N, C-alpha and C positions, 0 to 999 in steps of 0.2 A: 466552450468549456469541455475539458476532457481529462481523464486519467487513462494512461495506456500501459500495457504490459509488453515486455519483450517476449519473444517466443519461448525462451528458457524459463522466464517467470510463469508464463501461462502453463507450460508443461508441468512445472513443479507444483503449482496450485492444483491442477487437475489430478495429478498423482495423489496428492494429499486428500483431496475430496474423495477420490476412489477408495483410498485406504480407510478413511473414516466411515465409508458406507453411506454417507448422506452429505448434503450440502448443495447449494446452488451457486456459490461464488465466494468472493473474498470482500470483506468490508475494510476499507482503508480510511483512516481518520487521523486526527491530531488531538493531543491532550496537553495541558499545561504541565511542564516537567523539566527537570534538568537545569543546567547552568546557563543554557542559551534561551530557555523560555518555553519551547514546545518540543514534543516528541511524537513520532509516528506511532500509530497503533494499528494492529492488524488482527482480524478475527474471521473465522469462517462463518458464512451465513447459511442458516437453515430455513429462515423465514424472512420474507420481504417486509421491510419497513416502508410504508407508503410515502414517507417524506424523502427517502434516499434518492439520489441521482444514480442512474445505472449506466455504466459504460461497458463495452465488450471489446476484448482483444483476443484473437486466436480462439474464439468460441468459449472464452472464460469471462464471466460477468464480474465486474468490479462495482461495489456499492459504496457510495460516499454520502455522509450526512451533510445537510445544507450548511451547518456551522463550520465544518472542516474544509469544504470545497474552496472557499476563497484563498486559503493558505496553501493548498496543494494543486490547484488548477494548473494543468499543463505538465504535471509530473509523469515521468516514465518510471515504472517499477521493473527492476531487473533482478535476476537471481544469479549470484556469482559464487564461484569457488576460488578461493585464494589459499593455496597450500592446504592445510588441514581445516581451514575455516570455510564455512559456506553460509550464505544468508541473502536476504533481500537488500538491494541497494536502490536508494531513491535518487532520481535525477530530477530535482525540483528547481525550475527556473526562477522561482520566487525566493529561494533560500539565499539569504544575505551572509549568514555566518553559521558555523556549527561548532560545537564544543570539541575538545581534543579527543575525547573517547568516541565521538560520533553518535552519541545517544540522543542529543537534542540539537535544535536548530532555531534560528530566528529569521523572520521575514521583514 
């Protein structure tokens, strides 16, 4: 089981942690939402939750709660710039479908 970051994603996360002046990594999870059923959620982590699984890519820690892990196991998180837009892109091998706006997915 693992969640990985591309080098670009790790660099972007570390830059934001440095800007915030605190933080130990990024929490990645899922919540029920949208027309396809689930949506990704991201938040910076200041305190460790003992139930979280911890993964590390390019010296950046990724925290995942045990309920979300089965839905996102094997996911690679990238940071992309497309024209004027930029943001995280999830490459989830378990994703079966996503909505047209890209906000939600199903497994």
